[in-house]
N, C-alpha and C positions, 0 to 999 in steps of 0.2 A: 452730478453736482459735486464739486470739491468739498471734502469734509470740513475744511477750514471756513468755508462760507457758512456752514451750520455752526461751527465752533465759535465764530465771531459774530453771529447774528444778533439782531436787536432783542429778540425774546430772551436769549441767554444772558445778555447784559442786564435785562430787567430782573430775571430770576436770581442771578448772582448778586445784583445790587441789593435785593430784598434780604438775602441771607447775610450780607455784610452789615446791613443796617441793624440786624438782630445782634450781631457781635458787638457793634458800637453801643447799642442800648445796654447790653449785658455789662460792658466795661463801665458805662456811666453808673449803672446801679451798684456795681461793686465799689466804685470810688465813693459814692454817696454813703453806702452802708459802712465803709471803712472809716470815713470821716466821723460818722455818728458814733461808731464804736470807739474811735480814738478819743472823742470828747468824754465819753462815759468812763474811759480808763484814766482820764486826767492828763492826757497829752495836750501840750500847748499848740496854738496855731502855728507857731514857728517850727515846732518839731514835725508837725504833719506836713507843712509846706516843704520842709527840707527832705522828708521822705518821698514826697511826690516828685520833687525836682531830681533827686538821686535816681529814682526808678525810671523817670523819663529819659534822663541822660544815659543810663545804663542800657536802655533798650535801643539806642541809636545804632551801636555796632552790630548786634544781631539782625536788626531790621534791614540795614544796608547790605549785609551779607546775603540775606534772603532775597533782597531785591536784585542783587547781582545774579544769583542763581535762578531767578525767575525767568530770565531771558530764554534759557534752554526749555523751560516748561511752556513758555509762550509759543515758541516755534512748533512744539509738538501738539498741544491741545488748545491753543488759542487764548485770547485775553480774558474773557469772562470767567472761565473755570479756573484759570491760573490765579486770578485775583481772589476768587471765592475760597479756593482750597487753601491757599497760603494765609488767608485771613483766619481760617478755621484752625489749621494744623501748624503751619509755619515751617514745615520740613520739606524742602525741595527734593532731597534724596528719597524720602518715602514716596512722594507723589510721582516722581519719575519711575521709581521701581514698580509701584503699583500699576501705573499706566502701561509700562512695558509688559508686565505680566498679562494684563488684559488683552493687549494686541497680539502678543506671542501665542496666546491660546488659540488664535485664528491663523497662526503661521505668518503673521505680519510684524515686521519690526517697527517700533514706535518712530513716527516721523519720516518713514521711508516713502518712496514713491507709490508703494502698494497700499498706503493708508486710505481707508474709505469710511463711509458713515457708520458701518457696522463695527469696524475696528475702533472707531472713536467712541461709540456707545459702550462697547465692551470695556474700554479703558476707564470711562467715567464710572461705570458700575463697580469696577474693581477698586478704584480709588475711594469711592464712597463706602462700600461695604467693608473695605479694609480698615476703616477708621471707626466703625460702629462699636467694636469691642471696647475701645478707649472710652467712648461716650457712655456706654452701659455701665462699665466698671466705676467710672467717676460718679455717675448718677446714683448707683445703688450702694456704693461703699465709702464714699467720701465722708459721710457723717459718722462712719464707724472707725475711721483712721485714728482719731484721737484716743479712742478706747484701746485700739490695738497698740498704739505707741506707749500708752501707760502700762499695758500688760507686759510689753517687751522690757520696759524699764523696771518692772517688778515693784511698782509703787514708789520708786526712788526718783524724785523730781530732778535731782542733779544729773541723772543719766539721760533725761529726755533731750536736752540740747546736744549731748554727745552722740546719741543715736541718730538724731536728725541730720547732724553734720556728716556723720559717717555714711548715711544713706546717700546724701548729695555727692560726696566724694566718690563713692562707689559707682554711682550712675555716670558721672563725668569720666571716671577712670575707664569704665566699660566702653564709652564712646571713643575715647582717645587711644585705647589699647591697640586697635587695628592700625592706627596711623603710626604708632611707635614701631611696630614690627614691619611695616611696609617699606621703610627706608626710601621714601620718595619725597616729592615736594610737600606732601601733607605732613610728613615727619619734620621737615624744616620749618613749616609754618607753626606746628605744635610747639616745638622747642623754643622758637623765637618768641612766640606769644607768651609762653610760660615765663621766660626770662624777663621780658618787658613788664609783664604784670607784677612779678616779684620786685623788680626795681622800683616801679611806681608806687606800690603799696608801702615798701620800706621808706621811700622818700616822703610819701604823704604822712606816715606816722611820725617820722622824725621831725619834719618841718611843720606838722599840724596844718596841712593844706587840704581842705575838704574837696575842692574841685578836682584835684588829682584822682582821688578815690572815685569820684563820680564819672570821670572820663576814662578811667583805667581800662575798663573792659573794651570800649571802642578802640582806644589807642593800641592795646595789645593785639586785638584781632586784626586790625589793618596793618600793623607792623609785621605780623606773621605772614599775612597774605602778600605784602609787598616784597619781603625778603624771599619768599618761596618763588614768586614770579621772576624776580631779578636773577636769582641764583639757581 
């Protein structure tokens, strides 16, 4: 039997669908708790609606980028697991790398003619176990992160937003560093996206146009991809 018949089988669609429903339920609970917390903090309905709209619009760019990359994952491991894994993790690069490690342990290249049911199962196990560490860490230590942040700030509240911003900049800088040094299409996409984002943010601040800020991420991402593909 072709392994893709297993990978795209109805039982796997049901299993993946159940997992995705849990993700949607979790998102619903987070939104509900956030709205309740916002009300207790004194935020107005307009402020909370604006935050929800901005978050939804900002997610369009990354989501469409993931959808585009999902095609390569679909070809390799089928629809159900691609749908489930990207609903959980959202990193096409990690999933492809993990699946590749799983099949290469058997001497088989991911998506090649030599792929079989055993290689597919090995890929699935590698993808799943490779993400367990993230889940365990967030489950065990998320509640302690606020205490750690305050400890790093030395009790100085003004330092907390600076530390948080620095951590985010460091994380994104680490992800982009490889692209800067590669001098390939990824480098072009990175530089173009950064330039477009800078222009849009400056324009939004100068003209006080909120929707530009909301769409800036999506516009800059697709501008970078478009320029990289064309040139």
